BAKEZA-609972 format. One record per residue (C-alpha): x, y, z; residue in three letters; residue number from 1; chain. Coordinates in pm, 1 decimal. Example, Ala and Ser with C-alpha at 12.3 -4.5 7.8 and 13.67 -1.06 7.14 Angstrom:
BEGIN
<c1->1230.0&c2->-450.0&c3->780.0&residu->ALA&num->1&chaine->A>
<c1->1367.0&c2->-106.0&c3->714.0&residu->SER&num->2&chaine->A>
This chain:
BEGIN
<c1->-21.9&c2->13.1&c3->31.3&residu->MET&num->1&chaine->A>
<c1->158.2&c2->327.9&c3->-106.2&residu->PRO&num->2&chaine->A>
<c1->167.5&c2->609.0&c3->163.0&residu->VAL&num->3&chaine->A>
<c1->313.8&c2->901.0&c3->-7.4&residu->GLY&num->4&chaine->A>
<c1->658.9&c2->809.4&c3->-152.2&residu->ASP&num->5&chaine->A>
<c1->640.4&c2->522.1&c3->43.9&residu->ARG&num->6&chaine->A>
<c1->535.3&c2->142.6&c3->71.5&residu->VAL&num->7&chaine->A>
<c1->387.1&c2->-56.2&c3->309.4&residu->VAL&num->8&chaine->A>
<c1->320.5&c2->-441.9&c3->241.9&residu->ILE&num->9&chaine->A>
<c1->368.6&c2->-766.2&c3->487.8&residu->MET&num->10&chaine->A>
<c1->618.8&c2->-973.7&c3->397.1&residu->ARG&num->11&chaine->A>
<c1->719.0&c2->-1317.3&c3->587.8&residu->ASP&num->12&chaine->A>
<c1->416.7&c2->-1186.5&c3->849.6&residu->ASP&num->13&chaine->A>
<c1->632.0&c2->-866.4&c3->901.4&residu->VAL&num->14&chaine->A>
<c1->470.7&c2->-520.5&c3->864.5&residu->LEU&num->15&chaine->A>
<c1->734.4&c2->-363.1&c3->660.1&residu->CYS&num->16&chaine->A>
<c1->764.3&c2->40.1&c3->549.3&residu->GLU&num->17&chaine->A>
<c1->1015.0&c2->119.4&c3->276.1&residu->PHE&num->18&chaine->A>
<c1->1073.2&c2->381.0&c3->59.9&residu->PRO&num->19&chaine->A>
<c1->889.7&c2->377.0&c3->-291.0&residu->GLY&num->20&chaine->A>
<c1->1091.3&c2->156.8&c3->-533.8&residu->GLY&num->21&chaine->A>
<c1->1327.1&c2->-15.0&c3->-262.8&residu->TYR&num->22&chaine->A>
<c1->1405.9&c2->-381.0&c3->-307.1&residu->GLU&num->23&chaine->A>
<c1->1335.5&c2->-471.1&c3->84.7&residu->GLY&num->24&chaine->A>
<c1->1438.5&c2->-840.5&c3->43.5&residu->ALA&num->25&chaine->A>
<c1->1778.9&c2->-822.3&c3->158.8&residu->PRO&num->26&chaine->A>
<c1->1642.0&c2->-662.1&c3->469.1&residu->VAL&num->27&chaine->A>
<c1->1454.0&c2->-971.4&c3->572.1&residu->LEU&num->28&chaine->A>
<c1->1736.7&c2->-1208.3&c3->408.1&residu->GLU&num->29&chaine->A>
<c1->1972.8&c2->-1061.6&c3->687.6&residu->ARG&num->30&chaine->A>
<c1->1717.4&c2->-1070.6&c3->950.0&residu->LEU&num->31&chaine->A>
<c1->1654.0&c2->-1418.1&c3->833.5&residu->GLY&num->32&chaine->A>
<c1->2013.7&c2->-1491.5&c3->923.0&residu->GLN&num->33&chaine->A>
<c1->1921.3&c2->-1383.1&c3->1315.5&residu->VAL&num->34&chaine->A>
<c1->1913.8&c2->-1699.3&c3->1540.0&residu->LEU&num->35&chaine->A>
<c1->1737.9&c2->-1735.9&c3->1872.8&residu->ASP&num->36&chaine->A>
<c1->2069.6&c2->-1808.4&c3->2075.9&residu->PRO&num->37&chaine->A>
<c1->1923.5&c2->-2117.3&c3->2236.8&residu->GLU&num->38&chaine->A>
<c1->1672.1&c2->-2251.4&c3->1988.6&residu->LEU&num->39&chaine->A>
<c1->1935.3&c2->-2180.8&c3->1706.0&residu->ASP&num->40&chaine->A>
<c1->1638.5&c2->-2086.1&c3->1450.0&residu->GLU&num->41&chaine->A>
<c1->1594.1&c2->-1759.4&c3->1256.0&residu->SER&num->42&chaine->A>
<c1->1424.7&c2->-1518.2&c3->1448.5&residu->ILE&num->43&chaine->A>
<c1->1231.3&c2->-1430.7&c3->1151.8&residu->LEU&num->44&chaine->A>
<c1->1096.1&c2->-1834.0&c3->1113.4&residu->ASP&num->45&chaine->A>
<c1->997.7&c2->-1761.2&c3->1508.1&residu->LEU&num->46&chaine->A>
<c1->780.9&c2->-1466.0&c3->1459.7&residu->GLY&num->47&chaine->A>
<c1->999.1&c2->-1249.8&c3->1652.4&residu->PHE&num->48&chaine->A>
<c1->1013.0&c2->-1001.4&c3->1370.1&residu->VAL&num->49&chaine->A>
<c1->697.4&c2->-766.4&c3->1369.6&residu->ARG&num->50&chaine->A>
<c1->787.1&c2->-472.5&c3->1180.8&residu->ARG&num->51&chaine->A>
<c1->1028.0&c2->-330.1&c3->977.7&residu->VAL&num->52&chaine->A>
<c1->1085.4&c2->61.2&c3->883.2&residu->THR&num->53&chaine->A>
<c1->1361.7&c2->202.5&c3->684.4&residu->LEU&num->54&chaine->A>
<c1->1397.1&c2->583.5&c3->620.3&residu->GLN&num->55&chaine->A>
<c1->1716.4&c2->810.8&c3->491.4&residu->SER&num->56&chaine->A>
<c1->1907.2&c2->502.3&c3->586.0&residu->GLY&num->57&chaine->A>
<c1->1786.8&c2->460.5&c3->915.5&residu->HIS&num->58&chaine->A>
<c1->1636.1&c2->139.8&c3->986.5&residu->ALA&num->59&chaine->A>
<c1->1401.5&c2->42.3&c3->1272.6&residu->GLU&num->60&chaine->A>
<c1->1314.4&c2->-315.9&c3->1392.9&residu->VAL&num->61&chaine->A>
<c1->1029.5&c2->-407.4&c3->1642.5&residu->ALA&num->62&chaine->A>
<c1->1064.3&c2->-749.1&c3->1785.4&residu->LEU&num->63&chaine->A>
<c1->810.2&c2->-938.7&c3->2001.7&residu->GLN&num->64&chaine->A>
<c1->985.6&c2->-1187.4&c3->2201.3&residu->LEU&num->65&chaine->A>
<c1->799.3&c2->-1476.0&c3->2358.6&residu->PRO&num->66&chaine->A>
<c1->733.7&c2->-1338.4&c3->2721.6&residu->THR&num->67&chaine->A>
<c1->799.4&c2->-1009.6&c3->2848.9&residu->SER&num->68&chaine->A>
<c1->1086.4&c2->-1213.8&c3->3081.1&residu->TRP&num->69&chaine->A>
<c1->1275.7&c2->-1345.3&c3->2874.8&residu->CYS&num->70&chaine->A>
<c1->1628.7&c2->-1372.2&c3->2974.0&residu->ALA&num->71&chaine->A>
<c1->1803.3&c2->-1044.7&c3->2953.6&residu->VAL&num->72&chaine->A>
<c1->2132.2&c2->-1236.9&c3->2770.9&residu->ASN&num->73&chaine->A>
<c1->1953.1&c2->-1389.5&c3->2532.4&residu->PHE&num->74&chaine->A>
<c1->1718.0&c2->-1078.4&c3->2448.8&residu->ALA&num->75&chaine->A>
<c1->2057.5&c2->-859.5&c3->2418.9&residu->TYR&num->76&chaine->A>
<c1->2216.7&c2->-1085.8&c3->2210.3&residu->LEU&num->77&chaine->A>
<c1->1890.9&c2->-1120.7&c3->1915.0&residu->MET&num->78&chaine->A>
<c1->1880.7&c2->-730.7&c3->1947.3&residu->ALA&num->79&chaine->A>
<c1->2258.4&c2->-669.1&c3->1908.7&residu->GLU&num->80&chaine->A>
<c1->2322.5&c2->-941.6&c3->1616.9&residu->GLU&num->81&chaine->A>
<c1->1996.1&c2->-733.5&c3->1440.0&residu->VAL&num->82&chaine->A>
<c1->2155.4&c2->-439.1&c3->1399.4&residu->ARG&num->83&chaine->A>
<c1->2480.6&c2->-566.6&c3->1333.0&residu->GLN&num->84&chaine->A>
<c1->2332.3&c2->-760.2&c3->1041.6&residu->ALA&num->85&chaine->A>
<c1->2137.1&c2->-453.8&c3->859.0&residu->LEU&num->86&chaine->A>
<c1->2465.5&c2->-236.6&c3->930.3&residu->LEU&num->87&chaine->A>
<c1->2590.0&c2->-451.5&c3->647.2&residu->THR&num->88&chaine->A>
<c1->2416.2&c2->-329.0&c3->401.5&residu->LEU&num->89&chaine->A>
<c1->2490.3&c2->10.3&c3->211.6&residu->GLU&num->90&chaine->A>
<c1->2168.5&c2->115.6&c3->237.2&residu->SER&num->91&chaine->A>
<c1->2150.4&c2->130.3&c3->571.5&residu->ILE&num->92&chaine->A>
<c1->2394.5&c2->339.7&c3->823.9&residu->GLY&num->93&chaine->A>
<c1->2162.8&c2->336.8&c3->1145.8&residu->ARG&num->94&chaine->A>
<c1->1964.0&c2->66.7&c3->1308.1&residu->VAL&num->95&chaine->A>
<c1->1737.4&c2->111.7&c3->1639.1&residu->THR&num->96&chaine->A>
<c1->1613.4&c2->-218.2&c3->1766.2&residu->VAL&num->97&chaine->A>
<c1->1285.8&c2->-184.1&c3->1992.2&residu->ARG&num->98&chaine->A>
<c1->1193.3&c2->-486.6&c3->2249.1&residu->LEU&num->99&chaine->A>
<c1->852.9&c2->-383.2&c3->2338.3&residu->GLY&num->100&chaine->A>
<c1->699.1&c2->-522.7&c3->2611.3&residu->ASN&num->101&chaine->A>
<c1->1029.2&c2->-675.6&c3->2766.8&residu->HIS&num->102&chaine->A>
<c1->1105.9&c2->-645.8&c3->3128.9&residu->CYS&num->103&chaine->A>
<c1->1464.1&c2->-514.1&c3->3046.1&residu->ALA&num->104&chaine->A>
<c1->1330.5&c2->-312.6&c3->2679.7&residu->ALA&num->105&chaine->A>
<c1->1479.2&c2->10.3&c3->2836.0&residu->ALA&num->106&chaine->A>
<c1->1809.3&c2->-104.9&c3->2901.3&residu->GLU&num->107&chaine->A>
<c1->1897.2&c2->-317.2&c3->2633.1&residu->ILE&num->108&chaine->A>
<c1->1745.8&c2->-109.9&c3->2371.6&residu->GLU&num->109&chaine->A>
<c1->1949.7&c2->221.6&c3->2517.2&residu->ALA&num->110&chaine->A>
<c1->2258.1&c2->15.2&c3->2527.3&residu->ALA&num->111&chaine->A>
<c1->2259.7&c2->-193.1&c3->2170.9&residu->VAL&num->112&chaine->A>
<c1->2140.8&c2->135.5&c3->2000.8&residu->ASN&num->113&chaine->A>
<c1->2448.9&c2->299.3&c3->2097.3&residu->ALA&num->114&chaine->A>
<c1->2681.9&c2->13.3&c3->2028.9&residu->GLY&num->115&chaine->A>
<c1->2752.6&c2->-43.3&c3->2402.7&residu->ARG&num->116&chaine->A>
<c1->2832.3&c2->-407.0&c3->2530.8&residu->PRO&num->117&chaine->A>
<c1->2624.3&c2->-599.2&c3->2772.8&residu->PHE&num->118&chaine->A>
<c1->2865.1&c2->-541.9&c3->3026.5&residu->ALA&num->119&chaine->A>
<c1->2825.7&c2->-185.7&c3->3047.1&residu->GLU&num->120&chaine->A>
<c1->2453.5&c2->-229.4&c3->3027.3&residu->ALA&num->121&chaine->A>
<c1->2422.0&c2->-495.5&c3->3338.1&residu->PHE&num->122&chaine->A>
<c1->2744.4&c2->-441.8&c3->3507.4&residu->PRO&num->123&chaine->A>
<c1->2592.3&c2->-669.9&c3->3789.4&residu->GLY&num->124&chaine->A>
<c1->2524.1&c2->-957.7&c3->3567.0&residu->GLU&num->125&chaine->A>
<c1->2765.3&c2->-1235.1&c3->3600.4&residu->GLY&num->126&chaine->A>
<c1->3023.7&c2->-1271.5&c3->3364.7&residu->GLY&num->127&chaine->A>
<c1->2957.7&c2->-966.2&c3->3189.5&residu->GLY&num->128&chaine->A>
<c1->3080.0&c2->-1056.9&c3->2857.7&residu->SER&num->129&chaine->A>
<c1->2864.3&c2->-1262.9&c3->2633.2&residu->LEU&num->130&chaine->A>
<c1->3150.7&c2->-1446.9&c3->2482.6&residu->THR&num->131&chaine->A>
<c1->3132.5&c2->-1781.1&c3->2675.2&residu->ALA&num->132&chaine->A>
<c1->2752.1&c2->-1802.6&c3->2649.5&residu->LEU&num->133&chaine->A>
<c1->2806.4&c2->-1745.3&c3->2264.8&residu->ARG&num->134&chaine->A>
<c1->3023.6&c2->-2047.2&c3->2257.0&residu->LEU&num->135&chaine->A>
<c1->2839.0&c2->-2260.9&c3->2462.9&residu->THR&num->136&chaine->A>
<c1->2496.3&c2->-2227.1&c3->2196.3&residu->PHE&num->137&chaine->A>
<c1->2736.7&c2->-2241.3&c3->1931.4&residu->LEU&num->138&chaine->A>
<c1->2836.1&c2->-2598.7&c3->2041.4&residu->ARG&num->139&chaine->A>
<c1->2450.0&c2->-2687.1&c3->2132.7&residu->LYS&num->140&chaine->A>
<c1->2372.6&c2->-2557.1&c3->1778.8&residu->GLY&num->141&chaine->A>
<c1->2623.7&c2->-2752.4&c3->1627.3&residu->PHE&num->142&chaine->A>
<c1->2471.4&c2->-3127.7&c3->1807.3&residu->PHE&num->143&chaine->A>
<c1->2153.8&c2->-3014.3&c3->1658.7&residu->ILE&num->144&chaine->A>
<c1->2261.2&c2->-2995.9&c3->1342.9&residu->ARG&num->145&chaine->A>
<c1->2492.8&c2->-3301.1&c3->1319.5&residu->GLN&num->146&chaine->A>
<c1->2146.6&c2->-3517.3&c3->1452.5&residu->GLU&num->147&chaine->A>
<c1->1989.3&c2->-3400.6&c3->1189.2&residu->ARG&num->148&chaine->A>
<c1->2229.1&c2->-3455.3&c3->909.0&residu->LEU&num->149&chaine->A>
<c1->2305.4&c2->-3816.2&c3->1085.3&residu->LEU&num->150&chaine->A>
<c1->1916.1&c2->-3852.8&c3->1061.1&residu->ARG&num->151&chaine->A>
<c1->1919.7&c2->-3791.6&c3->690.1&residu->GLU&num->152&chaine->A>
<c1->2196.3&c2->-4004.4&c3->599.8&residu->LEU&num->153&chaine->A>
<c1->2063.9&c2->-4293.7&c3->819.2&residu->ARG&num->154&chaine->A>
<c1->1742.9&c2->-4281.9&c3->646.9&residu->GLN&num->155&chaine->A>
<c1->1934.8&c2->-4290.8&c3->320.6&residu->ALA&num->156&chaine->A>
<c1->2045.0&c2->-4648.5&c3->449.0&residu->GLY&num->157&chaine->A>
<c1->2435.9&c2->-4557.7&c3->531.3&residu->CYS&num->158&chaine->A>
<c1->2549.0&c2->-4777.0&c3->801.4&residu->SER&num->159&chaine->A>
<c1->2703.8&c2->-4639.3&c3->1136.4&residu->PRO&num->160&chaine->A>
<c1->3061.4&c2->-4761.5&c3->963.9&residu->THR&num->161&chaine->A>
<c1->2994.2&c2->-4595.2&c3->666.1&residu->GLY&num->162&chaine->A>
<c1->2924.0&c2->-4297.8&c3->832.9&residu->ILE&num->163&chaine->A>
<c1->3211.7&c2->-4274.2&c3->1035.2&residu->CYS&num->164&chaine->A>
<c1->3425.0&c2->-4321.9&c3->698.8&residu->ALA&num->165&chaine->A>
<c1->3243.1&c2->-4048.0&c3->479.9&residu->LEU&num->166&chaine->A>
<c1->3490.1&c2->-3783.2&c3->421.2&residu->ARG&num->167&chaine->A>
<c1->3325.4&c2->-3390.5&c3->346.0&residu->ILE&num->168&chaine->A>
<c1->3447.2&c2->-3423.8&c3->-36.4&residu->GLY&num->169&chaine->A>
<c1->3227.5&c2->-3735.4&c3->-78.9&residu->GLU&num->170&chaine->A>
<c1->2911.9&c2->-3546.4&c3->17.8&residu->VAL&num->171&chaine->A>
<c1->2747.4&c2->-3254.5&c3->-168.2&residu->SER&num->172&chaine->A>
<c1->2458.5&c2->-3085.0&c3->-229.2&residu->MET&num->173&chaine->A>
<c1->2235.2&c2->-3109.4&c3->-545.5&residu->ARG&num->174&chaine->A>
<c1->1902.2&c2->-3003.6&c3->-660.8&residu->ASP&num->175&chaine->A>
<c1->1850.7&c2->-2911.9&c3->-314.8&residu->GLY&num->176&chaine->A>
<c1->1928.8&c2->-3277.7&c3->-227.1&residu->THR&num->177&chaine->A>
<c1->2224.2&c2->-3464.8&c3->-39.6&residu->ILE&num->178&chaine->A>
<c1->2447.0&c2->-3657.8&c3->-269.1&residu->VAL&num->179&chaine->A>
<c1->2720.7&c2->-3865.6&c3->-157.2&residu->ILE&num->180&chaine->A>
<c1->2947.7&c2->-3987.3&c3->-393.0&residu->GLU&num->181&chaine->A>
<c1->3065.0&c2->-4365.5&c3->-330.1&residu->ARG&num->182&chaine->A>
<c1->3426.4&c2->-4496.4&c3->-389.7&residu->PRO&num->183&chaine->A>
<c1->3275.4&c2->-4737.3&c3->-617.6&residu->ASP&num->184&chaine->A>
<c1->3169.6&c2->-4452.9&c3->-823.6&residu->GLY&num->185&chaine->A>
<c1->2794.8&c2->-4499.3&c3->-704.4&residu->ALA&num->186&chaine->A>
<c1->2549.4&c2->-4234.3&c3->-616.8&residu->ARG&num->187&chaine->A>
<c1->2321.5&c2->-4207.0&c3->-334.0&residu->LEU&num->188&chaine->A>
<c1->2097.5&c2->-3897.6&c3->-268.7&residu->GLY&num->189&chaine->A>
<c1->1834.6&c2->-3842.4&c3->-7.9&residu->SER&num->190&chaine->A>
<c1->1702.0&c2->-3560.9&c3->237.3&residu->GLY&num->191&chaine->A>
<c1->1762.9&c2->-3223.6&c3->229.5&residu->SER&num->192&chaine->A>
<c1->2058.7&c2->-3081.8&c3->122.7&residu->GLY&num->193&chaine->A>
<c1->1983.0&c2->-2736.4&c3->354.2&residu->ALA&num->194&chaine->A>
<c1->2053.2&c2->-2956.8&c3->654.4&residu->VAL&num->195&chaine->A>
<c1->2405.5&c2->-3038.7&c3->499.7&residu->LEU&num->196&chaine->A>
<c1->2459.7&c2->-2671.7&c3->457.7&residu->GLN&num->197&chaine->A>
<c1->2360.4&c2->-2577.5&c3->818.8&residu->PHE&num->198&chaine->A>
<c1->2604.7&c2->-2806.2&c3->983.7&residu->TYR&num->199&chaine->A>
<c1->2887.7&c2->-2743.3&c3->769.9&residu->LEU&num->200&chaine->A>
<c1->2847.6&c2->-2357.6&c3->855.7&residu->ALA&num->201&chaine->A>
<c1->2856.8&c2->-2431.9&c3->1202.8&residu->ARG&num->202&chaine->A>
<c1->3117.8&c2->-2646.1&c3->1175.2&residu->ARG&num->203&chaine->A>
<c1->3321.3&c2->-2358.7&c3->1020.6&residu->ALA&num->204&chaine->A>
<c1->3199.0&c2->-2100.5&c3->1263.5&residu->GLU&num->205&chaine->A>
<c1->3345.3&c2->-2314.6&c3->1535.5&residu->LEU&num->206&chaine->A>
<c1->3702.7&c2->-2337.3&c3->1344.3&residu->GLY&num->207&chaine->A>
<c1->3687.2&c2->-2713.0&c3->1294.6&residu->LEU&num->208&chaine->A>
<c1->3867.6&c2->-2846.3&c3->944.5&residu->ASP&num->209&chaine->A>
<c1->3617.5&c2->-2817.0&c3->677.9&residu->CYS&num->210&chaine->A>
<c1->3877.0&c2->-2968.8&c3->401.9&residu->ASN&num->211&chaine->A>
<c1->3760.1&c2->-3201.2&c3->170.4&residu->PRO&num->212&chaine->A>
<c1->3939.8&c2->-3477.9&c3->313.4&residu->ALA&num->213&chaine->A>
<c1->3831.8&c2->-3395.9&c3->694.2&residu->ALA&num->214&chaine->A>
<c1->3570.2&c2->-3657.7&c3->798.6&residu->PRO&num->215&chaine->A>
<c1->3203.1&c2->-3537.9&c3->837.0&residu->LEU&num->216&chaine->A>
<c1->3112.0&c2->-3625.2&c3->1130.1&residu->ILE&num->217&chaine->A>
<c1->3312.2&c2->-3542.0&c3->1441.8&residu->VAL&num->218&chaine->A>
<c1->3343.6&c2->-3447.4&c3->1776.8&residu->ARG&num->219&chaine->A>
<c1->3403.9&c2->-3073.7&c3->1885.7&residu->LEU&num->220&chaine->A>
<c1->3752.3&c2->-3155.4&c3->1949.1&residu->ASP&num->221&chaine->A>
<c1->3757.5&c2->-3248.3&c3->1519.9&residu->GLY&num->222&chaine->A>
<c1->3807.1&c2->-3618.8&c3->1611.3&residu->MET&num->223&chaine->A>
<c1->3571.8&c2->-3883.2&c3->1449.7&residu->PRO&num->224&chaine->A>
<c1->3353.0&c2->-4105.7&c3->1620.2&residu->PHE&num->225&chaine->A>
<c1->3375.1&c2->-4497.8&c3->1612.6&residu->SER&num->226&chaine->A>
<c1->3089.4&c2->-4662.5&c3->1475.0&residu->PRO&num->227&chaine->A>
<c1->3036.0&c2->-4753.6&c3->1821.7&residu->GLU&num->228&chaine->A>
<c1->3037.9&c2->-4433.3&c3->1967.2&residu->GLN&num->229&chaine->A>
<c1->2841.3&c2->-4283.7&c3->1698.2&residu->LEU&num->230&chaine->A>
<c1->2500.1&c2->-4436.3&c3->1797.5&residu->GLN&num->231&chaine->A>
<c1->2510.8&c2->-4335.3&c3->2163.9&residu->ALA&num->232&chaine->A>
<c1->2613.1&c2->-4002.4&c3->2040.4&residu->HIS&num->233&chaine->A>
<c1->2301.1&c2->-3968.7&c3->1801.7&residu->TYR&num->234&chaine->A>
<c1->2069.4&c2->-4127.9&c3->2061.4&residu->GLU&num->235&chaine->A>
<c1->2203.8&c2->-3821.1&c3->2307.6&residu->SER&num->236&chaine->A>
<c1->2191.9&c2->-3534.4&c3->2063.6&residu->ALA&num->237&chaine->A>
<c1->1812.4&c2->-3684.0&c3->1900.6&residu->ARG&num->238&chaine->A>
<c1->1676.2&c2->-3598.3&c3->2303.7&residu->THR&num->239&chaine->A>
<c1->1869.8&c2->-3277.1&c3->2257.8&residu->MET&num->240&chaine->A>
<c1->1717.7&c2->-3187.5&c3->1916.7&residu->ARG&num->241&chaine->A>
<c1->1337.2&c2->-3299.4&c3->2063.2&residu->VAL&num->242&chaine->A>
<c1->1379.5&c2->-3110.0&c3->2363.1&residu->ALA&num->243&chaine->A>
<c1->1498.6&c2->-2763.1&c3->2117.9&residu->LEU&num->244&chaine->A>
<c1->1227.1&c2->-2814.6&c3->1880.6&residu->GLU&num->245&chaine->A>
<c1->966.2&c2->-2847.5&c3->2181.5&residu->ALA&num->246&chaine->A>
<c1->1097.4&c2->-2515.7&c3->2329.6&residu->ASN&num->247&chaine->A>
<c1->1039.3&c2->-2383.6&c3->2003.0&residu->GLY&num->248&chaine->A>
<c1->692.8&c2->-2461.8&c3->1903.8&residu->ALA&num->249&chaine->A>
<c1->631.6&c2->-2313.7&c3->2253.1&residu->PHE&num->250&chaine->A>
<c1->780.4&c2->-2003.5&c3->2170.9&residu->CYS&num->251&chaine->A>
<c1->595.4&c2->-1991.4&c3->1838.3&residu->ARG&num->252&chaine->A>
<c1->247.8&c2->-2086.0&c3->2065.2&residu->ALA&num->253&chaine->A>
<c1->340.1&c2->-1787.3&c3->2279.0&residu->LEU&num->254&chaine->A>
<c1->431.2&c2->-1523.7&c3->2028.5&residu->ILE&num->255&chaine->A>
<c1->116.4&c2->-1631.9&c3->1818.9&residu->ALA&num->256&chaine->A>
<c1->-115.8&c2->-1575.8&c3->2121.5&residu->ARG&num->257&chaine->A>
<c1->59.6&c2->-1238.9&c3->2216.6&residu->ALA&num->258&chaine->A>
<c1->22.4&c2->-1138.1&c3->1833.1&residu->THR&num->259&chaine->A>
<c1->-373.3&c2->-1250.0&c3->1831.4&residu->GLY&num->260&chaine->A>
<c1->-453.4&c2->-1077.0&c3->2132.9&residu->ASP&num->261&chaine->A>
<c1->-297.6&c2->-762.6&c3->2029.6&residu->ALA&num->262&chaine->A>
<c1->-513.6&c2->-787.3&c3->1727.9&residu->ALA&num->263&chaine->A>
<c1->-815.1&c2->-843.3&c3->1903.1&residu->GLU&num->264&chaine->A>
<c1->-714.3&c2->-534.6&c3->2146.2&residu->ARG&num->265&chaine->A>
<c1->-956.7&c2->-220.1&c3->2028.1&residu->PRO&num->266&chaine->A>
<c1->-739.9&c2->105.0&c3->1885.0&residu->ALA&num->267&chaine->A>
<c1->-735.7&c2->362.1&c3->2152.5&residu->PRO&num->268&chaine->A>
C-alpha cells in the first residue's frame, strides 16, 4: 500500500515500510540470518520480527519476544545481532531495535542502539561478556545440526561404519538434495541439502576442519567417532534436538497468542 513516496507491505508476516521502489528482500534476508541463541532458529521464522521501517538510511526493527521475562542476555544477543546484520547493508547506516514489553527493554535498547557492550548495560550480571555464552550455544547448535544430518544419512541407508568413513568431499548438495559420492562411483541421493549446509556452516563457525578430506561427522575436538560411539552420540543428540524443537513450538505458541491478543485489542 503506497503511503506518499513510501510502501507499506506484509512480508513473511512482518509489517514492512520501505521507500518507494526500494527492494526490501535483502533486509529480510539479513534478519532471517539472526538466530535465537538457544533454539538455533531464525528469529524471522519464529515470528519474533514484527515490524521493519526504513527511512533515510535508518532502519527500525520491532521485536516481540515470547514473554516479557525472556532472559536478558538472550534478548541482548538477538537485538545486537539484528543491529549488526542490518549494518552490513550499504543502504543502512543506522539501526534502532525495539523490544516492546520486555522487562529490560529500556536498558537493552539504550545499549544496543548506541553500540555499547552488555557489560556496560548490566554491570551486575555475572560474567559481563557474552563470549562464553555465544560459544556454548554455537556448540549446542552444532550437535543439533549434526543430529539432523545423521538422520538424513541413516534414512538414506548409510550404516554407522559407512557414516564414520565419509569425508566432507564425498557429500554435496545438488538440486536441494544430499548426494553421496561412493568410492565405487555409485551415487546416493536423499534428504534435504539445507541440513548439510547448516551443519557445515556451524562447523566452520567453530573453527573445525572443513577440508574435503576431513571426516564428515566429528566431535567438538575435531576427532571422528567410532561406529560404536556414533550410536550413543546420535541418541544423546536426538534427545537434545527433540527438547529444542519442543521449546521452539512453545515459543511460537506464545508469540501467536501475544500477536493475536494485540490484533483483537480495540484501538485507543
